[in-house]
N, C-alpha and C positions, 0 to 999 in steps of 0.2 A: 504494500500500500504506500502510495506516495505521501510524503510528509507524515509518516506514521508517528514519529516521536512528538511532533507538534500537536497532532490530534490527541495523543495520549495525555499530554500536558493540559490541553484544553478541557478534556473530560475530567481530569483530576481536580481542576479548579472548580468546576461545577459541582462535582461530587463531594469534595472535601469541605467546601463552604456549607453545604446543606447538612453534612454529617456533624460538623463541629457545632454549629448553632442549634441543630436539633438536639444534640447532647446537652448543651447549655440549658435549653428550654426545659428539657426533661428533669433537670435538677429542681424545678418548681413542683414536681408531682407530689401531692400531699402537703404542699406548703402555700398554696394559692390563697389570696386574700378572702375569697368567697368560693364556695363549692363549684358554682357554675364556671368561674374563671379558671379554677384548678383543672377542670375537665377540658376547657377550651385550649389552654396552653399545652396540655398533654396531647391533645389531638393535633395541634399545629406541629408539635415535636414529631409525632408519628408521620405526618405528611412529609416533613423535611428529611427524616431518616429514610422514608420510602423513596424519595427523590435521589438521595445519596446512593441507595442500593442500585438503582437503575444505572446511574452514571459510573459508579465504581465497577460494576459488572462489565459495562461496555469498555471502560478503560483497560481492564484486564484482557479483554478480547483483542483490543487494538494493540496492546503491548506485545502480545503473543508469547508470554513467558509462563503461561499456565497459572497466573496469580488470580485468585478469586476475589470477590468483593470483601470477604472476611480477611484475606491476606493483606489487602490494601488498607483496610480500616484498622486492623489490629497489630500488624507486624511491620509498620513503618515508624521511624523515629520522627520527631518534630520537624527536622530540617527537610524531610521528604514530603511534608504536607504543603499543599498549595491553597489552603483556605484563606479568604480575606481576613485580615487581622481584626476587623470589627466583630467577626463571628466568635472569636475566642475570648472576648472581654467578659469579665465576671458579671453575674446577674445584677449585683447591687440590690437596690430596692425595686419595687414593682414598676415605678416610673422609668427607671433606667432600662429595665428589661423590655418594656413596651417601646421605648425610644429606639433601642438597638434593633428590635424586630421590625419596627416601622421603617427605619432607614434601609435595612437589608431587603425586606419584602418588597418595598417600592422599587428598589433596584432590580430585583428579580422579575417583577411584573413587566417592566418595560424591556428587559433583556429577553425574556421568554417570548414576548410578542414578536420580536425579530427572529428568534430561533425557530419559531414554528414554520418559517420559510426556508430553513436551512437545507442545503443540498444533501446533507447527511441524514438519511432517513431515520436513524435511531435518535439522533439529537432532536430532529423535528418532532418525532412522536413523543419524546420525553418532554419537550417544551409545551406541546399541546396539552398533555395530561397535567403537567405541573402548573400551567397557567390557571387552570380551573381552581386549583388549591390556593395558589398565591393570591388570586383575586379576593378570596375570603380573608387571607392573612392581612392584606392591605386594608380592607374594610374594617376588620376587627381592631387592628392596632391604631388606625386613624381615629376611630371613635374614642378609643381610650386616650389618645394624645389630646384630643379636643376636650374631653371630659376632665382630664387632669389639669391641663393648661388653663382652662377657663373655669376651674373649680375653686377650691379654697386657696388662701394665700400660701399655705404650706405645700399643697399639691402643685401649685404653679411654680414655686421656687424649686422644688425637687426635680420636676420634669425639665425645667429650663437648665438646671445644673447638669442633668443627664445629657441634654443636647450639646451643651458647651463642652462637656468632657469627651463625648463620642465623635464630635465633628472632625477631629483631625484624622480619624480612621476612614472617613467617607471618600476622600480623594482617590485612594487607590482602586476603588471600584471602577473608576473611569480612566485609569492610567493604562494605556495600551502599550504592549511591548511587541517584539517580533512575532510571537505566537499569535497574539490577537490580530495583528496586521495580516499575517499569512492566512489565518482562518477567515477573515473578512474578505480578502482578495479571492479566495477559493470558493466563496459562497457558503461557507459552513458557519462562520461566526457572525457576531453582531457588531454594529457600528457604535462604539462606546461614547462617541461624541453626541450622537443622537439620544442615546440612553441617558446621558448626563443632563441634557437639556430638559427632557421629559420628566426626569426624576426631580430636578430643581423646581420645575413648575408646580408639581404636585406637593412637594415639601413646603414651598412658599405658601400655597393655598391652605394647607392644613394648619400650618403655623399661624397664619393670619386668623383663622377661625378659633384657634386655641389661645389667642392673645400672647403668643410666644415670639421671641425674636430669633431670626435665623442667625446663627453664629457668624461673626465676621472674620474669624481667624483664617489666614491663608496657609498656615503651616500644615502640611499633610505628611503623615507617616506612610511610607510605601516599602515594598520589598517582599511581600508574601509570595509573589510569583516566582521569586528566586529562592524561596525557602527560608526567608527571614521572618521571625515571629516575635511576639512579646513573650515574657516569661510565663504568662498564663497558660499557653498551649501545653507546655511540658507537664504541668500539674494536671491539666484536664486529661491528657493522654495517659498519664500514670494511673488514673482512676478508670478510665474507659477501657484500657487495654489490659488491665491486671489479670483477669481470668484467662483469656486465651494465651497469655505469655506464661502464666503460672502452670497451666495444664495444656501444653501444646497438643493439638490434635484431638482434644477431648470432644466427646459427643454425648448427647442425651441418651 
């Protein structure tokens, strides 16, 4: 397959981001502020992990080294992961979790819209299926951002602090490298400049309704596409990967 390695890397980016933020969200299971929201966050987490399974399975097929979705999820070290750094950030309070999910889900919403037209049939099918789920994720998190931002003084302050803290991780969602450029040129990937504009428009609209200020900071942390991550990913993987590494090849 032409450009096999670039396609493999592209699939990892899609799969790893969904896997990591899905695991982060699963940490809320049994700890949600209300029962209904506990169930909602768990369901979103399951959607994300399901999306990760599709992309990691396909990544293994593209790579051609007989690595399964489980091998890729559980037997790689942090430097081999290609998830966006925003996805690995700690949950913090409920407002921070909703803000992190809102930023990421909105990005996925516009990304997957383009990927439904991908020349790669597997990626196109993945995007079409995932877009239905992500549409709900965006609606759910948007409603919470508005409710918290335009709520009490404390809820407004907390969600604004979350936006300010997470903002520096949003830039790399739209920072294209040679893999992105090749995938776009070949008709497989998405135009990140277009995704950025659409993302910014929706974020601005929701923030206005939530009486929040869009952070003005221009400093952005990048590097996940080359295996650079914050210290949080290592701790996350230590927990997520413990069982498969402690008992290699174990089965139920």
